[in-house]
C-alpha positions in Angstrom: 17.8 -40.7 68.0 15.0 -38.5 66.8 15.7 -35.4 64.6 15.1 -32.1 66.4 13.9 -29.1 64.4 14.7 -25.8 66.1 12.8 -22.6 65.5 14.2 -19.1 65.7 12.8 -15.8 64.7 14.1 -12.4 63.7 13.0 -9.2 62.0 15.1 -9.5 58.9 16.4 -12.0 56.3 18.8 -14.2 58.2 22.4 -14.8 57.3 24.2 -18.2 57.4 25.8 -17.3 60.7 22.4 -16.9 62.3 21.9 -20.7 62.0 23.4 -23.0 64.6 22.9 -26.0 62.3 21.0 -27.1 59.2 18.1 -28.4 61.2 17.0 -24.9 62.3 14.2 -22.9 60.7 14.3 -19.1 61.0 11.2 -16.9 60.6 11.4 -13.3 59.5 8.6 -11.8 61.6 8.6 -8.6 59.6 7.1 -10.4 56.5 6.5 -14.0 57.5 9.1 -15.5 55.3 10.6 -18.9 56.4 14.3 -19.7 55.9 16.5 -22.8 56.1 20.2 -23.5 55.6 21.4 -26.2 53.3 24.2 -28.6 53.9 26.4 -26.4 51.8 25.7 -23.4 54.0 23.3 -21.6 51.6 20.3 -19.7 53.1 17.1 -20.5 51.2 13.6 -19.3 51.6 11.3 -22.3 51.9 7.8 -20.8 52.2 7.4 -20.0 48.5 6.9 -16.6 46.9 5.2 -13.7 48.5 5.4 -11.8 45.2 5.8 -13.1 41.7 8.6 -10.6 41.1 10.7 -12.7 43.5 10.9 -15.5 40.9 13.5 -14.4 38.3 12.8 -17.4 35.9 9.1 -18.3 36.2 7.5 -21.0 34.1 3.9 -21.9 33.6 2.8 -25.5 34.1 -0.4 -24.9 32.1 -2.6 -22.3 30.4 -2.8 -19.0 32.1 -6.4 -17.8 32.7 -6.4 -14.0 32.7 -9.9 -14.0 34.3 -10.7 -10.9 32.2 -7.8 -9.0 33.7 -5.1 -7.1 31.9 -1.4 -7.0 31.7 -0.5 -3.4 32.5 2.5 -1.1 32.9 4.6 -0.9 29.8 5.9 -3.0 27.0 5.0 -6.7 26.6 8.0 -8.5 25.0 7.7 -12.1 23.6 11.2 -13.7 23.2 12.0 -17.2 22.0 14.7 -19.9 22.1 15.7 -19.9 18.4 12.6 -19.3 16.3 10.7 -16.2 15.3 8.4 -15.0 18.0 4.7 -15.4 17.2 1.5 -14.1 18.8 -1.6 -16.2 18.0 -5.1 -14.7 18.4 -7.8 -17.3 18.3 -11.4 -17.0 17.0 -14.5 -17.2 19.2 -15.7 -20.6 17.9 -14.0 -23.3 20.1 -10.6 -21.7 19.2 -10.8 -23.3 15.8 -8.7 -20.8 14.0 -6.1 -18.2 14.8 -4.5 -15.1 13.3 -0.8 -14.8 14.1 1.5 -11.8 14.3 5.0 -13.0 13.6 8.3 -11.3 13.7 10.4 -11.2 10.4 13.4 -13.4 10.0 16.6 -12.1 11.4 18.2 -11.9 8.0 15.8 -9.3 6.7 15.9 -7.0 9.7 17.5 -3.5 9.2 16.4 -2.3 12.6 13.6 -2.6 15.1 10.1 -2.3 13.7 7.1 -0.7 15.3 3.7 -1.5 13.8 1.2 1.3 14.6 -2.4 0.4 14.4 -5.0 2.8 12.8 -6.2 5.4 15.2 -9.7 5.9 13.5 -12.7 4.5 15.4 -14.5 1.5 13.9 -13.5 -1.8 12.3 -10.2 -1.6 10.6 -8.4 -4.2 8.5 -4.7 -4.5 7.6 -3.8 -4.5 3.9 -2.5 -7.9 2.7 0.0 -8.3 -0.1 -2.0 -11.2 -1.7 -5.5 -10.3 -0.5 -8.3 -8.9 -2.8 -9.3 -5.7 -0.9 -10.9 -2.4 -1.7 -9.0 0.7 -0.4 -10.9 3.9 0.2 -9.6 7.4 1.2 -6.0 6.5 0.2 -3.5 8.7 -1.6 -0.8 7.0 -3.7 2.3 9.0 -4.7 2.8 7.8 -8.3 6.2 9.5 -8.4 7.5 7.0 -6.0 5.4 4.0 -7.0 4.5 2.0 -10.1 0.8 1.5 -11.1 0.6 -1.2 -13.7 -2.1 -2.8 -15.9 -4.3 0.3 -16.1 -7.2 -0.2 -18.6 -9.6 2.3 -20.1 -12.4 1.0 -18.0 -10.4 1.7 -14.9 -10.6 5.4 -15.4 -13.1 7.3 -13.3 -16.3 8.5 -15.1 -15.7 12.0 -16.5 -11.9 11.5 -16.9 -12.1 9.9 -20.4 -13.4 12.4 -23.0 -15.1 10.7 -25.9 -16.5 13.8 -27.6 -14.0 16.5 -28.5 -16.7 18.7 -29.9 -17.6 19.7 -26.3 -14.1 19.2 -24.7 -13.3 20.7 -21.4 -11.4 24.0 -21.5 -9.2 22.8 -18.6 -6.5 20.1 -18.5 -8.7 17.7 -16.5 -9.7 15.0 -19.0 -8.0 12.6 -21.4 -9.2 12.2 -25.0 -9.8 8.7 -26.3 -8.2 7.5 -29.5 -11.6 7.2 -31.2 -12.6 10.7 -30.2 -9.4 12.1 -31.7 -9.8 10.2 -34.9 -13.5 11.3 -35.2 -12.5 14.9 -34.6 -9.6 14.9 -37.1 -11.7 13.2 -39.8 -14.5 15.8 -39.4 -12.0 18.7 -39.5 -10.3 17.3 -42.6 -13.5 16.6 -44.4 -14.8 20.1 -43.6 -11.6 21.7 -45.0 -12.0 19.9 -48.3 -9.3 17.4 -47.7 -11.4 14.7 -49.3 -11.0 16.2 -52.8 -11.9 19.2 -55.1 -15.2 19.4 -56.9 -14.6 20.4 -60.6 -17.4 22.1 -62.4 -17.8 22.6 -66.2 -19.6 25.9 -66.7 -21.6 25.4 -63.4 -22.1 21.6 -63.8 -20.1 19.5 -61.4 -18.2 16.5 -62.7 -19.4 13.1 -61.4 -16.4 12.6 -59.1 -14.2 14.8 -56.9 -10.6 15.4 -57.9 -7.4 15.2 -56.1 -5.3 16.4 -59.1 -6.1 19.1 -61.6 -4.4 18.9 -64.9 -4.4 22.0 -67.1 -3.5 21.4 -70.8 -2.9 23.8 -73.6 0.0 25.7 -75.0 -0.9 28.8 -73.1 -1.2 27.3 -69.6 1.5 27.7 -67.0 1.3 26.4 -63.4 3.6 27.9 -60.7 3.9 27.8 -56.9 5.6 25.6 -54.3 3.2 26.1 -51.3 -0.4 25.3 -50.8 -1.5 28.0 -53.3 -0.8 27.2 -57.0 -1.1 29.8 -59.7 -2.4 28.8 -63.1 -1.5 31.3 -65.8 -3.6 31.1 -69.0 -2.2 33.2 -71.9 -3.2 33.6 -75.5 -5.6 36.4 -75.6 -6.4 36.6 -71.9 -4.4 37.6 -68.8 -6.8 36.1 -66.3 -5.2 34.3 -63.4 -6.7 31.2 -61.8 -5.6 30.3 -58.2 -6.2 26.8 -57.1 -6.0 25.9 -53.3 -5.1 22.2 -52.7 -5.5 20.7 -49.3 -3.4 17.7 -48.3 
């Protein structure tokens, strides 16, 4: 006996009771969907999907060509089945290379992370922890960060002062060690710290002196500060004051 397929129609999704047997096909004329009833009494739609939202667990059988279209309306989430989610963006040359954005491992998360891209127009690059890059227009709070391995040649021109004779009157420069030494040596030499010139009735001795030794029974030296008083007695009450610089 040949199988007979019966056809019915209605204006809504049919219930199992609308079918006389499993060989019937019912059509919802309001939207064109076709339904059948299985041997277990379940009503199923057999004409495929009218809208992709009707498939609650869709899967692709191949690559999806976006045809230069966009995914719109809201957040795009990429979940996984046990590994960190990764978004791979390929280069323009035969897809030879890709740059991937990957989620951190679960163990290091302290909460959800939102990565906000730069808002300024033009070509922008992210800063890599191991990349050699030049940063411009950046402000680093040194109170909350550590800047290490700073060398003298890293200082901006005008910050290092190498001539204290014309030093800035403001606290806007740093003096170099050489400049400080040169300045101190010049000041000490100018103050006579290099020694005392001793003259004998107007004629200077051949070398400068750091110690003056007065001899004679009538000579007395006193003083604990920088000024020493030499008292010469024995027919004269003249006082000689000698200033020593150390």
